C-alpha positions in Angstrom: -27.8 -7.7 -12.2 -25.8 -4.8 -13.5 -26.2 -1.2 -12.2 -25.5 1.7 -14.6 -24.7 4.1 -11.8 -22.3 4.6 -8.9 -23.8 5.2 -5.5 -22.2 6.5 -2.3 -23.3 8.2 0.9 -22.7 11.9 1.3 -23.9 14.1 4.2 -26.5 11.6 5.2 -27.9 11.2 1.7 -27.4 8.7 -1.1 -25.7 10.2 -4.1 -26.3 8.4 -7.4 -24.4 9.3 -10.5 -24.8 8.0 -14.0 -22.5 10.2 -16.1 -19.2 9.2 -14.6 -16.2 9.5 -17.0 -13.9 6.5 -16.3 -10.9 8.7 -15.5 -12.7 11.2 -13.3 -10.9 11.5 -9.9 -12.6 12.1 -6.6 -10.9 15.4 -6.2 -12.2 16.6 -9.5 -15.7 15.7 -8.5 -15.4 17.5 -5.2 -13.9 20.7 -6.4 -15.4 21.0 -9.9 -18.7 19.3 -9.7 -19.8 19.5 -6.0 -17.9 22.8 -5.5 -16.6 21.6 -2.1 -13.3 23.6 -2.0 -12.0 22.6 1.4 -10.2 19.6 -0.1 -7.0 21.0 -1.7 -5.0 20.0 -4.7 -1.3 20.0 -4.0 1.1 17.5 -5.6 -1.7 15.6 -7.4 0.2 12.4 -7.0 -0.7 11.1 -3.5 2.4 12.4 -1.7 1.5 15.6 0.1 -1.8 14.6 1.7 -3.6 18.0 1.2 -6.4 16.3 -0.6 -7.0 13.7 2.1 -10.7 12.6 2.7 -12.2 9.8 4.7 -14.0 6.9 3.2 -16.3 4.8 5.4 -17.0 1.1 4.9 -19.0 -1.4 7.0 -16.9 -3.9 8.9 -18.5 -6.3 11.4 -21.6 -4.1 11.5 -19.7 -0.8 12.2 -18.3 1.9 9.9 -14.6 2.1 9.7 -13.0 5.2 8.3 -9.8 5.2 6.3 -7.9 8.2 4.9 -7.4 8.3 1.1 -5.8 10.7 -1.4 -8.7 12.1 -3.4 -6.3 13.3 -6.1 -5.6 9.8 -7.4 -8.7 7.8 -6.2 -11.2 7.5 -9.1 -14.7 8.6 -8.4 -16.1 5.2 -9.4 -14.0 3.5 -6.7 -16.0 5.1 -3.9 -19.2 3.2 -4.9 -20.8 1.7 -1.7 -18.8 3.9 0.7 -19.5 7.0 2.8 -17.5 10.1 1.8 -16.6 12.6 4.4 -14.5 15.8 3.7 -13.3 18.7 5.8 -16.3 20.7 4.7 -18.6 18.3 6.6 -17.0 18.4 10.1 -18.2 21.6 11.7 -21.8 21.2 13.2 -24.1 24.2 13.8 -21.1 26.5 13.9 -19.2 24.3 16.3 -15.8 22.9 15.2 -15.1 19.2 15.2 -12.8 18.2 18.2 -9.9 17.7 15.8 -10.4 21.2 14.3 -10.7 22.8 17.7 -7.5 21.2 18.8 -5.7 22.7 15.8 -7.0 26.1 17.0 -6.0 25.5 20.6 -2.5 24.5 19.7 -1.8 27.0 16.9 -1.3 24.0 14.5 -2.1 25.9 11.3 -0.5 28.9 9.6 -1.0 29.3 5.9 -3.7 26.6 6.2 -3.2 24.9 2.8 -2.2 21.6 4.3 -4.6 21.8 7.2 -7.7 20.2 5.7 -5.6 17.1 4.8 -4.2 16.9 8.3 -7.6 17.3 9.8 -9.1 14.5 7.8 -6.1 12.1 8.4 -6.6 12.7 12.1 -10.3 12.4 11.8 -9.8 8.8 10.9 -7.3 8.3 13.8 -9.9 10.0 16.1 -12.4 7.3 15.0 -9.9 4.4 15.5 -11.2 4.3 19.1 -7.9 4.1 20.9 -5.3 6.4 22.4 -2.3 6.4 20.1 1.3 6.8 21.1 3.3 9.7 19.8 4.9 7.4 17.2 1.5 6.1 16.1 0.4 9.7 15.5 3.6 10.4 13.5 3.0 7.2 11.4 -0.6 8.3 10.8 0.4 11.7 9.4 3.5 10.6 7.6 1.6 11.2 4.3 0.7 14.8 5.2 3.3 17.5 4.5 3.5 20.9 6.2 6.0 23.5 5.2 5.4 26.4 7.6 3.7 25.3 10.9 6.1 22.6 12.0 4.9 19.2 13.2 5.1 19.7 17.0 1.9 21.6 17.4 0.1 19.3 15.0 1.2 16.3 17.0 0.1 18.1 20.2 -3.3 18.7 18.7 -3.6 15.0 17.8 -2.5 13.9 21.3 -5.2 16.1 22.8 -8.1 14.9 20.8 -7.3 11.4 19.6 -7.7 9.8 23.0 -10.2 6.9 22.4 -13.2 9.0 23.3 -15.4 9.7 20.3 -18.0 12.4 20.7 -18.7 13.8 17.3 -21.7 13.4 15.0 -20.4 10.1 13.6 -20.0 8.4 17.0 -23.2 6.2 16.9 -22.6 4.7 13.4 -25.7 6.7 12.4 -24.9 6.1 8.7 -24.4 2.3 9.0 -28.0 1.3 8.2 -28.3 3.6 5.2 -24.8 2.7 4.0 -25.8 -1.0 4.1 -28.7 -0.3 1.7 -26.5 0.8 -1.1 -24.1 -2.2 -0.9 -26.3 -4.2 -3.2 -23.9 -6.8 -4.6 -24.7 -5.8 -8.2 -22.1 -5.4 -10.9 -21.4 -1.7 -11.8 -20.9 -0.8 -15.4 -21.1 2.9 -16.3 -20.6 3.8 -20.0 -20.5 1.7 -23.1 -18.3 -1.0 -24.6 -15.9 1.7 -26.0 -15.5 3.7 -22.8 -16.5 2.6 -19.3 -15.9 2.3 -15.6 -16.7 -1.1 -14.4 -16.6 -2.7 -10.9 -17.8 -6.3 -10.9 -19.3 -7.6 -7.6 -17.8 -11.1 -7.8 -14.3 -12.4 -8.4 -15.7 -14.7 -11.1 -17.4 -11.7 -12.8 -14.1 -9.8 -12.6 -12.2 -12.5 -14.3 -14.8 -12.8 -17.1 -14.9 -9.0 -17.7 -11.1 -8.8 -17.8 -11.1 -11.6 -20.4 -13.8 -9.9 -22.5 -12.1 -6.5 -22.4 -8.4 -7.6 -22.4 -7.4 -4.0 -23.4 -8.9 -2.5 -20.3 -6.8 -1.0 -17.5 -7.3 -2.9 -14.3 -7.3 -0.7 -11.2 -6.9 -1.8 -7.6 -5.9 1.1 -5.3 -5.1 3.5 -8.2 -1.9 4.5 -6.3 0.0 4.0 -9.5 -2.7 4.2 -12.2 -3.9 7.5 -10.7 -0.5 9.0 -11.6 -0.9 7.7 -15.1 -3.9 10.0 -15.3 -2.7 13.0 -13.4 1.0 13.1 -14.3 1.4 11.1 -17.5 -1.9 12.4 -18.9 -2.7 9.0 -20.4 -6.1 8.3 -21.9 -7.6 5.2 -20.3 -11.0 4.7 -21.9 -11.8 1.3 -20.2 -11.2 0.9 -16.5 -12.1 -2.2 -14.5 -11.9 -1.7 -10.7 -11.3 -4.8 -8.5 -12.5 -3.1 -5.3 -16.0 -4.5 -5.2 -15.2 -8.1 -6.2 -16.4 -10.3 -3.3 -13.6 -12.3 -1.7 -11.0 -11.0 -4.1 -9.3 -9.4 -1.1 -9.6 -12.4 1.2 -6.6 -13.3 3.3 -6.4 -16.9 4.6 -4.0 -18.0 7.4 -3.0 -21.6 6.8 -0.6 -23.8 8.8 2.4 -23.3 6.6 1.5 -20.2 4.6 -0.8 -17.3 4.2 -2.8 -16.8 1.0 -3.3 -13.2 0.1 -6.1 -12.3 -2.4 -4.7 -9.8 -5.0 -7.2 -7.2 -3.9 -6.0 -7.1 -0.3 -4.6 -3.7 0.7 -1.3 -3.2 2.5 -3.3 -2.3 5.6 -5.2 -5.6 5.4 -2.1 -7.7 4.8 0.3 -5.9 7.3 -0.7 -7.9 10.4 -0.4 -11.3 8.6 3.0 -10.5 7.1 4.3 -9.0 10.4 3.4 -12.3 12.1 5.8 -14.0 9.7 8.6 -11.7 10.6 8.7 -8.2 12.1 10.9 -6.9 9.3 8.0 -7.3 6.9 5.8 -5.1 9.1 8.5 -2.4 9.3 9.0 -2.4 5.6 5.3 -2.2 4.9 5.1 0.8 7.3 7.4 2.6 4.9 5.4 1.8 1.8 3.8 5.2 0.9 1.8 6.5 3.8 -1.4 5.6 5.7 -3.5 6.9 2.8 -1.5 4.8 0.3 -1.6 1.7 2.4 -5.3 2.0 2.9 -5.8 1.9 -0.9 -2.8 0.2 -2.5 -2.8 -3.5 -2.8 -0.2 -6.3 -2.7 -1.4 -7.7 -6.0 -1.3 -4.3 -7.7 2.3 -3.8 -6.6 3.2 -7.1 -8.2 1.1 -6.6 -11.3 2.7 -3.3 -12.3 6.0 -5.1 -12.5 8.1 -2.1 -11.2 11.8 -3.0 -10.8 11.7 -0.8 -7.6 8.5 -2.2 -6.1 9.0 -2.8 -2.4 7.0 -6.1 -2.0 8.4 -8.4 -4.7 11.9 -8.8 -3.3 10.6 -9.7 0.1 8.0 -12.1 -1.2 10.6 -13.7 -3.6 13.0 -14.2 -0.8 10.2 -16.0 1.2 9.5 -18.3 -1.8 6.1 -16.9 -2.7 3.9 -18.5 -5.3 1.9 -16.3 -7.7 -1.5 -17.5 -9.0 -3.0 -16.0 -12.2 -6.5 -16.3 -13.7 -7.7 -16.0 -17.2 -11.4 -16.5 -17.5 -12.0 -19.8 -15.7 -8.4 -21.0 -16.2 -5.8 -20.6 -13.4 -2.1 -21.2 -13.3 0.7 -20.8 -10.7 4.4 -20.0 -10.8 7.2 -18.9 -8.5 6.8 -15.2 -8.1 10.3 -14.5 -9.5 9.3 -16.1 -12.8 6.6 -13.5 -13.3 9.0 -10.7 -14.0 10.4 -11.3 -17.5 12.0 -8.0 -18.5 11.6 -4.3 -17.8 7.9 -3.4 -18.1 7.1 -7.0 -19.2 5.5 -9.7 -17.1 4.5 -13.3 -17.8 0.8 -12.3 -18.1 -1.4 -12.8 -21.1 -3.9 -10.1 -22.2 -7.0 -10.4 -20.0 -5.1 -12.5 -17.4 -5.1 -11.0 -13.9 -3.0 -11.5 -10.8 -5.3 -13.7 -8.6 -3.6 -14.4 -5.3 -0.2 -14.8 -3.6 0.7 -17.7 -1.4 3.5 -16.7 1.1 5.3 -19.5 3.0 5.8 -19.0 6.7 9.3 -19.3 8.2 10.5 -22.6 9.6 12.3 -22.8 13.0 15.6 -23.1 11.1 14.9 -20.0 8.9 16.1 -16.5 9.5 14.8 -13.6 7.5 16.0 -10.0 7.1 14.9 -7.2 4.8 16.1 -3.6 4.4 14.9 -0.6 2.4 17.4 2.1 1.4 15.9 5.4 0.3 16.8 9.1 0.5 13.9 9.7 2.9 13.0 7.2 5.5 9.3 7.5 5.1 7.2 7.7 1.9 10.0 7.4 -0.6 10.9 5.2 -3.5 13.6 2.6 -2.9 17.1 3.0 -4.2 17.8 -0.6 -3.1 15.4 -3.1 -1.5 17.0 -6.2 -0.1 15.6 -9.4 1.3 17.3 -12.5 2.7 16.2 -15.8 4.0 18.8 -18.1 5.4 18.2 -21.7 6.3 20.5 -22.7 9.1 22.2 -25.9 10.1 23.6 -24.9 13.5 26.0 -22.0 12.7 26.2 -22.9 9.0 24.0 -21.8 6.1 22.5 -24.8 4.4 20.3 -22.8 1.9 19.7 -19.2 1.0 17.3 -17.0 -0.9 18.5 -13.5 -1.7 16.4 -11.0 -3.7 16.9 -7.3 -4.6 14.9 -4.5 -6.1 16.5 -1.5 -7.7 19.5 -3.6 -8.9 18.2 -4.8 -12.2 15.4 -4.3 -14.8 13.2 -6.5 -12.6 13.1 -7.7 -9.0 15.7 -10.4 -9.2 17.2 -13.2 -7.1 21.0 -13.3 -6.6 21.5 -16.9 -7.9 25.3 -16.9 -7.7 25.4 -15.3 -4.3 22.9 -17.8 -3.0 25.0 -20.7 -4.2 28.1 -19.2 -2.6 26.4 -18.8 0.7 25.8 -22.5 1.1 28.3 -23.8 3.6 29.2 -20.3 4.9 29.7 -20.1 8.6 28.6 -17.3 10.9 31.8 -17.9 12.9 34.0 -17.2 9.9 33.4 -13.9 8.1 35.9 -14.8 5.5 33.5 -17.5 4.3 31.1 -14.7 3.3 33.5 -13.2 0.8 32.6 -15.5 -2.1 28.9 -14.5 -1.8 29.8 -10.8 -1.5 31.9 -11.0 -4.6 29.2 -12.9 -6.5 26.9 -9.9 -6.2 29.0 -8.2 -8.9 28.1 -11.1 -11.2 24.4 -11.3 -10.3 23.7 -7.6 -10.9 24.8 -4.8 -13.2 22.6 -1.9 -11.9 22.2 1.5 -13.6 22.8 5.0 -12.3 19.7 7.2 -11.9 18.4 10.0 -9.7 18.0 7.7 -6.8 21.5 6.2 -6.7 24.6 5.5 -8.8 25.4 2.0 -10.0 28.5 1.8 -7.8 26.6 2.9 -4.7 23.9 0.2 -5.4 26.5 -2.6 -5.7 28.3 -1.5 -2.5 25.0 -1.1 -0.7 23.9 -4.6 -1.8 27.2 -6.0 -0.4 26.8 -4.0 2.9 23.2 -5.2 3.4 24.1 -8.8 2.8 27.0 -8.4 5.3 24.6 -6.7 7.8 22.1 -9.5 7.5 24.8 -12.1 8.1 26.1 -10.2 11.1 22.6 -9.7 12.6 21.6 -13.4 12.3 25.0 -14.7 13.4 25.2 -12.4 16.5 21.8 -13.4 17.7 21.3 -9.8 18.7 18.6 -9.4 16.1 17.6 -5.9 15.2 19.0 -3.7 18.0 21.0 -1.6 15.5 17.9 -0.6 13.6 16.4 2.8 13.4 13.1 1.0 14.0 14.3 -0.1 17.4 15.4 3.4 18.2 12.0 4.6 17.2 10.3 2.3 19.6 12.5 3.3 22.5 11.9 7.0 21.7 8.1 6.5 21.7 
């Protein structure tokens, strides 16, 4: 069955739309069609958070609310979800607890950013636990304020996000109605020349991508959304993966985890953190809560960016990428997928299907580091990942991968070879590997970093990884460790 409309829950009622242009963003719908002006347009690229809204989905019989950036989420992507904006929160003239806390703590001045903060904290309020100060800071890292200062905002969050939910959404009152619109039908709005489509099954997704090999495949739209709002591209055919059943499944096996390409960063974070805490800390710095709730691991790989954060880490771990074209599937080492700048080993109509990520063995040590101008929510200048296989105090094998150092995420083959036999007790034995990085990479200079800086940073990060593993003192030099102590 194919449905020619999108449906979502809004203010306790089902909204059904048939005339949905494929590139229409949720923010455009709210401000221009619905005339709900509380949700603001700021950066229009998912950085400032002023457009934050909450989307509700049913998980284990309960509605879970996640913050998303309405400026880059496509309207069609909210099919089957509940949409809540800042305009909905006050009830019979009484402010929502989060709104009232902002008043009590003088947490708003010009007010432009306030609706986004309110909605981000609405989702934290509904998380049902009392967060630490650091958890609050992490939750609003994607919301920028230029006049109030964050202290009163954090105070307001501390007052109200305490695990006690007393608002109008406390009883999952919308769950039954929301369940009725999640019908398992394919969505296809438009015609063969211009459409928004959201197949309900993974098999249907693969078939539609094969049939319309010229279509743009959208997962979280955290990148494609900017193609629309910033690059002003015209994308007449859009296929969304978000409704495909089991396309986002994550399976935990004995020796590896298998991540469906539709799994978001938020979904995958606990599984990857269990492999190594460095992975969790790196993911925490991918965008912000809004981005991690929408952006997917598979999408980050499929867009092939040379500065994507995930590929170097997954390459260092030895991940295997699975692709699907119609009914045919194939697999390859992840590093082989990236052919050249802007080019991947992917045929028209072929889609990233899943990623198998090996777990670490007892003799393995893993480290990864992200270097950027801002600590949170910034593009990498250099992304580094290292896996050393140890034989006592000697390295018997190594996998080293960098992002930002070449036209693609790339392994350091010569440095890896030079590391074999290096001893943690002899720093001089590291010199060959450090020198080999000059042969493995010839980076460019751009606005993020100069070529010389990148090479020196790559050497410093390799040296740091060797020192941390060799000392056995793990990560006590990290800012992440200092963050935890401060919290």
